[in-house]
N, C-alpha and C positions, 0 to 999 in steps of 0.2 A: 507107442508110449507107455509107459507103465502106471496105473491108476496110484496114488496116494491114499492109502490108510488113514482114517480120521483116527486120533489117538482116543485111546480108552482107556477110564480110571481104572486104577488096580491098586491093591495095598500099595504095592511098590511108588505108585506116581501119587499125585495131587490130583485129588478130585475136579479143580480147577482146571487139569489140562484137559477136559472133556471140551470137546470141539463144538463151536455154535451151532453148528448145521445137524449135528450129533443131538445133542442138548434139546433142539426145538422137534427133532423126527421122535426123538423119544418123548415128548412135553404131548405132542399129537398124537402121539399112539395112545398114551393115557389116557387123553380128554375122549378120544374115538370108543374107546372100552367103556368109562365110566356112563358116554351120553347113550349106550345101548339100554333100550328099555328092560327091567327084570322080569316082565313076563316073556318076553322073547328068549332070555338064557333060559329061563325056568323049563323050557321047552312046551309052550302052550303054541307058539308057530305065527302068533300074530297079537298083537298088543291090544288089549281090551281099553277100550275108553273108559273111563272112570266116572261117574256121574258129579255133577257141580254140587258139592257140598253146601252152595248159600240159596237149592232151590228147596221149595214145599216139595216137589216131588219127590225128589231126594230120599228126602227124611219120615214121609208118610206113608212111606213101605217098611219103615223099620220099628214103626211100634212095638215094645217089647224086648228089644233087643240091649243088648250091654252098650253103653256108652262110657269112655272114661276120661276123667277131668286131672289134668296130671298138676299137681301140687308142686311149686317153687320150691317150698321147704320139707317136704316129707313124699313118701309114696304116692301113687296114683290112687283116686278116689274112684272104685264101679260106680256105675248109676245105671238105673233101667229106663230106657225113654217109653215115659207114661204116654206120651199123647202129644203130638204137635197141630198147635191151632195157629189156622188161617187168619191173618190178620188186617187183608187185604181189603177192608170194607171201606174207605174212602177211594175214590176213583179219578179225584181231584185235588187240586189243592191250589186255592188263589187262581179257579177258573184254569188251571194247565191240568193237562190230562196228566196222571202218574203211572209210569211202566217201571216196571219191576217183582221184586218178592218182598212179602213181610210175613214171617209168624213167628210161632215161639215153640220152643221145646219145652218140654215140664220133665226136669228128669228128676227121681227118687231114689234113695241111697237109705234105706232103713237099717240101721243100726250103726251108723256111720258117723263120725263126727263132723260135724258142720265146719263148714266152710266160711271167710269171710266174702261177700261180695265182693269180685274184683276179674281182672282179667285172667284168664287162666287158657292153658292148651287142650281143646276138647277135641275127642278124637272117635270115632267108628271102625272096625276094621273093614267095612264095605265102601267109608268115603273119602278116609285116611284124617288128618287134624288139621285143623286153624285154631290162632288166638282169638277169641271169642269172650265177651262179657259173661259173666255167671252171677245172676244174683239169688240168693235165699228168700222163698216165697213164705215162709214162716217159721217158727221154730223146731219145726221137724227136719228133718235132711231133704229138703225138696226144693229143687234150683229151676230158675226158670232163663231160657237163652236166649233173647230176642235177637235176630236177624231180618235186617231190613234193608233191602238194596234198592227200596225205589225213589226214582227221581223223577221231576217233571220231565216229559217228551219234548224234544227240542224239533222245530219243522227240518226237514232233511235229512234224520237222523233213521236208519233202521231198523 
């Protein structure tokens, strides 16, 4: 029995002539390629786990390094991580134990224009970026980014 070839879209044929099977196989191949971690493609051999950007430990070792604040209305603002303040003073709330992280990033940008307080994409080359609430601290371009993932611990939660 002779195997029938699936129709292929060519300039002479309409793109809608592409068979469903061929279309799905091409789509699956595309998804497989985009799902490969960039570190494997770059030749490192193993994907390195990135630190969780919402932890005090991830940021505390980065004091003095560059942090970017992506502006919606203009170029990114480059800042320096001046300090990371641990805010885990309270261990209970209403009698319940709290678990999670609470810390503040203090960012300085001497000579840069002032930003209004609001949500911006905050990024670091070692951690990636995430939308965070950025608040000016005073009339100088110094900003606070408060991170709080603390929640009451519940019974049976690991």
